[in-house]
C-alpha positions in Angstrom: 0.1 0.2 0.0 2.8 2.4 0.7 4.4 1.6 -2.6 1.1 2.3 -4.6 0.5 5.5 -2.4 4.2 6.8 -3.1 3.8 6.3 -6.9 0.3 7.5 -7.2 1.4 10.6 -5.3 4.6 11.1 -7.5 2.6 10.6 -10.6 -0.3 12.7 -9.5 2.0 15.5 -8.4 3.1 16.1 -12.1 -0.2 16.8 -13.0 -0.2 20.1 -11.3 1.0 23.0 -13.4 4.8 23.9 -13.2 5.4 20.9 -11.4 7.6 17.7 -11.7 7.2 14.0 -11.8 10.0 11.9 -10.3 8.5 8.8 -11.6 9.1 10.3 -15.1 12.7 9.9 -14.8 14.3 6.3 -15.1 16.8 6.6 -12.2 13.8 6.8 -9.7 11.8 4.0 -11.5 15.1 2.0 -11.5 15.8 2.4 -7.8 12.3 1.3 -6.9 12.6 -1.6 -9.2 15.7 -2.9 -7.8 14.7 -2.5 -4.3 11.6 -4.6 -5.0 13.8 -7.0 -6.9 16.4 -7.3 -4.0 13.7 -7.4 -1.4 11.7 -10.1 -3.1 14.8 -12.5 -3.9 16.1 -11.8 -0.3 12.7 -12.6 1.1 12.3 -15.7 -1.1 15.8 -16.9 0.1 15.0 -16.3 3.7 11.6 -18.0 3.7 12.4 -20.9 1.2 16.0 -21.4 1.4 17.4 -23.1 -1.5 14.1 -24.2 -2.6 13.7 -20.7 -3.8 15.9 -21.8 -6.8 13.0 -24.3 -7.7 11.2 -20.9 -9.4 13.6 -21.4 -12.1 13.0 -25.3 -12.9 10.1 -26.2 -14.7 9.4 -29.8 -13.5 6.4 -30.3 -15.8 8.7 -29.9 -18.8 10.5 -33.0 -20.5 13.9 -33.5 -19.1 15.6 -32.5 -22.0 14.2 -29.0 -22.1 14.6 -28.2 -18.4 18.2 -26.6 -18.6 17.2 -24.5 -21.6 14.0 -23.5 -19.7 16.2 -22.7 -16.7 18.3 -20.5 -18.4 15.6 -18.7 -19.8 13.6 -18.5 -16.6 16.8 -17.1 -15.0 17.1 -14.5 -17.6 13.6 -13.5 -17.4 13.9 -13.1 -13.3 16.9 -10.9 -13.8 15.0 -8.7 -16.4 12.0 -8.0 -14.2 13.4 -4.7 -12.7 14.5 -3.5 -16.1 10.8 -3.9 -17.3 9.3 -2.9 -14.2 11.2 0.5 -14.4 11.0 1.3 -17.9 7.1 0.6 -17.8 6.8 3.0 -15.4 9.0 5.9 -16.4 8.1 5.7 -20.3 4.1 5.8 -19.8 4.5 8.9 -17.4 7.1 10.5 -19.5 5.1 10.0 -22.6 2.1 11.2 -21.5 3.5 14.4 -20.3 5.1 14.8 -23.7 2.0 14.4 -25.4 0.4 17.0 -23.0 3.0 19.6 -23.8 2.6 19.0 -27.5 -1.2 19.8 -27.5 -0.8 22.5 -24.9 1.7 24.3 -27.5 -0.8 24.1 -30.2 -3.1 26.2 -28.0 -1.1 29.2 -28.7 -2.0 29.0 -32.5 -5.3 31.2 -32.6 -6.7 28.9 -35.6 -6.7 25.8 -33.6 -7.1 26.8 -30.3 -10.8 25.4 -29.6 -9.8 22.2 -31.0 -6.4 22.3 -28.9 -8.2 22.9 -25.7 -10.3 20.1 -26.3 -7.5 17.9 -26.9 -5.5 19.1 -23.8 -8.7 18.4 -21.6 -8.9 15.0 -23.0 -5.4 14.2 -22.7 -5.2 15.3 -19.1 -8.2 13.2 -18.4 -6.3 10.4 -19.8 -3.2 11.5 -17.7 -5.0 11.0 -14.4 -6.1 7.7 -15.6 -2.6 6.8 -16.4 -1.3 8.0 -13.2 -3.6 5.6 -11.3 -3.3 2.6 -13.4 0.5 3.0 -13.5 0.8 3.1 -9.7 -1.7 -0.1 -9.9 0.5 -1.9 -12.4 3.7 -1.5 -10.5 2.1 -2.6 -7.2 0.4 -5.5 -8.6 3.5 -6.7 -10.4 5.3 -6.4 -7.0 2.8 -8.6 -5.7 3.0 -11.1 -8.2 7.0 -11.3 -7.6 6.1 -11.6 -3.7 3.8 -14.3 -4.3 6.4 -16.1 -6.6 9.1 -15.5 -4.0 6.8 -17.0 -0.9 5.5 -19.7 -2.8 8.0 -20.8 -5.5 6.4 -24.1 -6.2 3.0 -22.8 -7.4 
């Protein structure tokens, strides 16, 4: 809940005029994602010991494919923080860029009514994106925690 509230507040803060979103920078989201990754990994080893490594061994696959699948699972596990951080930073940054582009069109007198409508629409979309991205980051963290706490499921 703390993670969700922090990300939601940081995302929503950027919707105020002349303000700044810390979650639009990859450095901030990378630190959040690495903290989640390290926390989940440590928790997995503390809770399950060496059985945590069973997360990477697909026992339902044929024996010949298991080593290959273990490498793929290990690679996908270490890519999690990268995708986790880029998803959040990219969506927040892209939305703000689109909002600034439409706001710049507002200065042109001929397309001003259309531009104002576009800015209001994109702003409403940005409010939705702020909430959804906080939710997605938090839900993915919960999924990763479930994997760490119950690696056999």
